[in-house]
C-alpha positions as CSV (number, residue, x, y, z in Angstrom):
1,M,-13.3,19.8,56.0
2,Q,-14.1,21.6,52.7
3,P,-12.8,20.3,49.9
4,R,-9.5,22.0,48.5
5,Q,-10.4,24.4,45.5
6,P,-8.4,23.8,42.4
7,R,-5.4,27.1,41.9
8,P,-6.2,28.8,39.1
9,K,-3.6,28.4,36.3
10,T,-1.5,31.5,36.2
11,R,-0.3,32.5,32.5
12,P,3.6,31.9,32.1
13,T,4.9,35.1,31.1
14,L,7.0,35.1,28.1
15,Q,9.9,34.5,28.9
16,Q,9.0,31.4,31.5
17,A,6.6,29.9,28.3
18,R,10.4,30.2,26.6
19,I,11.9,28.0,29.6
20,K,9.3,25.3,29.4
21,A,9.0,25.4,25.9
22,E,13.0,24.2,25.6
23,K,12.9,21.9,28.4
24,Y,9.7,20.3,26.3
25,C,12.3,19.8,23.4
26,A,15.4,19.7,25.4
27,Y,13.7,15.9,26.9
28,Q,12.7,14.1,23.3
29,E,12.3,15.4,19.8
30,R,9.1,17.2,19.1
31,S,7.4,18.7,15.7
32,Q,6.0,22.1,15.4
33,Q,2.7,21.1,16.1
34,E,3.2,19.7,19.2
35,V,5.8,22.5,20.1
36,K,2.2,25.1,19.8
37,L,0.4,22.8,20.9
38,K,2.0,23.0,24.4
39,L,2.4,27.0,24.3
40,L,-1.2,27.3,23.3
41,G,-1.9,24.6,26.6
42,M,-0.3,26.9,28.7
43,G,-2.6,29.5,27.5
44,L,-0.6,31.8,25.3
45,T,-2.1,33.6,22.3
46,H,-1.7,32.2,18.4
47,S,0.9,34.9,17.8
48,E,2.7,34.7,21.2
49,S,2.9,30.8,20.4
50,A,4.1,31.7,17.1
51,E,7.1,34.0,17.7
52,I,8.4,31.7,20.7
53,L,8.3,28.7,18.1
54,A,10.5,30.6,15.6
55,E,12.9,31.7,18.4
56,L,13.0,27.5,19.0
57,V,13.1,26.6,15.2
58,M,16.2,29.5,14.9
59,Q,17.8,28.1,18.0
60,N,17.5,24.5,16.6
61,F,15.3,23.2,19.8
62,V,13.2,21.9,17.1
63,N,13.9,20.6,13.8
64,E,10.9,19.3,11.3
65,S,13.9,16.6,9.8
66,R,15.4,15.7,12.6
67,F,12.0,14.6,14.7
68,A,10.9,13.2,11.5
69,H,13.7,10.9,11.2
70,A,13.8,10.1,15.1
71,F,10.2,9.5,14.4
72,A,10.1,7.0,11.8
73,K,13.2,5.2,13.3
74,G,11.9,4.6,16.8
75,K,8.4,3.5,15.5
76,L,10.2,1.1,13.0
77,K,12.5,-0.5,15.7
78,V,10.8,-0.2,18.9
79,K,7.2,-0.4,17.9
80,K,8.0,-2.3,14.6
81,W,5.5,-0.1,13.0
82,G,5.5,-0.7,8.9
83,S,6.4,2.3,6.6
84,R,2.0,3.0,5.9
85,K,1.4,4.1,9.6
86,I,4.6,5.6,10.5
87,A,3.7,7.7,7.1
88,I,0.2,8.1,8.6
89,A,1.3,8.9,12.2
90,L,3.6,11.8,10.4
91,K,1.0,13.5,8.6
92,N,-0.6,13.8,11.9
93,K,1.9,15.6,13.5
94,G,1.8,18.2,10.8
95,I,5.1,16.8,8.6
96,T,4.9,17.6,4.4
97,D,3.9,14.9,2.2
98,A,8.2,15.9,0.7
99,L,9.6,15.3,4.0
100,I,7.5,12.0,4.6
101,Q,8.7,10.7,1.7
102,E,12.4,11.7,2.5
103,V,11.9,9.4,6.1
104,L,10.7,6.3,4.2
105,K,12.7,6.4,1.1
106,S,16.0,6.8,4.3
107,I,15.0,3.6,5.6
108,D,17.2,0.6,5.2
109,P,15.2,-1.9,2.9
110,D,17.0,-4.8,4.2
111,Y,16.3,-3.9,7.8
112,Y,12.8,-3.3,6.8
113,L,12.7,-6.7,5.4
114,S,14.0,-8.2,8.7
115,E,11.6,-6.4,10.8
116,L,8.9,-7.9,8.8
117,R,9.9,-11.2,9.0
118,L,10.8,-11.1,12.8
119,S,7.2,-10.3,13.1
120,I,5.8,-13.0,11.1
121,E,7.5,-15.3,12.8
122,K,7.0,-14.0,16.1
123,K,3.1,-13.6,15.5
124,A,2.7,-16.7,13.9
125,K,3.7,-19.1,17.0
126,T,0.5,-16.6,18.6
127,I,-2.2,-18.1,16.2
128,K,-3.3,-21.5,17.8
129,E,-5.4,-21.6,14.2
130,I,-4.7,-25.1,12.3
131,D,-6.2,-24.1,8.9
132,P,-3.4,-23.0,6.9
133,W,-5.4,-20.6,5.0
134,K,-7.3,-19.0,8.3
135,K,-3.4,-18.7,9.7
136,A,-2.2,-17.3,6.8
137,G,-5.0,-15.0,6.9
138,K,-4.7,-13.8,10.0
139,L,-1.2,-12.7,9.8
140,K,-1.8,-10.9,6.9
141,Q,-4.5,-9.0,8.5
142,Y,-1.7,-8.4,11.3
143,L,0.5,-7.4,9.5
144,I,-1.2,-4.9,7.1
145,G,-2.9,-3.4,10.2
146,R,0.8,-2.4,11.5
147,G,1.2,-0.8,8.7
148,Y,3.3,-2.9,5.9
149,E,2.2,-3.1,2.7
150,A,-0.2,-5.6,1.5
151,E,1.5,-6.5,-1.6
152,L,5.0,-7.0,1.1
153,V,3.4,-8.6,3.5
154,F,1.4,-11.7,1.1
155,R,5.0,-12.5,-0.2
156,E,6.4,-12.9,3.1
157,V,3.9,-14.4,4.6
158,D,3.4,-16.6,1.9
159,R,6.9,-17.5,2.2
160,F,6.8,-18.2,5.1
161,L,4.4,-20.5,5.6
162,K,5.8,-22.9,2.7
163,E,9.3,-22.9,4.6
164,E,6.9,-23.8,7.7
165,N,5.9,-26.4,6.1
């Protein structure tokens, strides 16, 4: 028995591509860059992709502001990312600097600080280090890697370790 040959990909019509793109956008919030890459992946030309994307924006299937706010909220609440990591991820999704700043300003500072403190407490339990300096260093390195601002991390980790002792 011979192995089956993969079926050649057929290029969808513009109407089929539009329907697929609408479903893609209806499933979850998408950036314009993600939608454009999806359309290009279907085999459409750049001009066809731009045409469909413009229609999706006009019909409000794609909304950069809505996407950016939902993305940031999800990454903060679920992944426990800091604002620096969120900003970098949004930039990689093709979001403008002005919109990134707007999104970061919309984050509730009290909630942000409480998420940071919860992350400190949770991570501190997993660090087996006895030396307080090394423990503090590991905590700070972890939290900065999660995208929290260094100044805020240093202050909150020091506060946490003082309360712990």
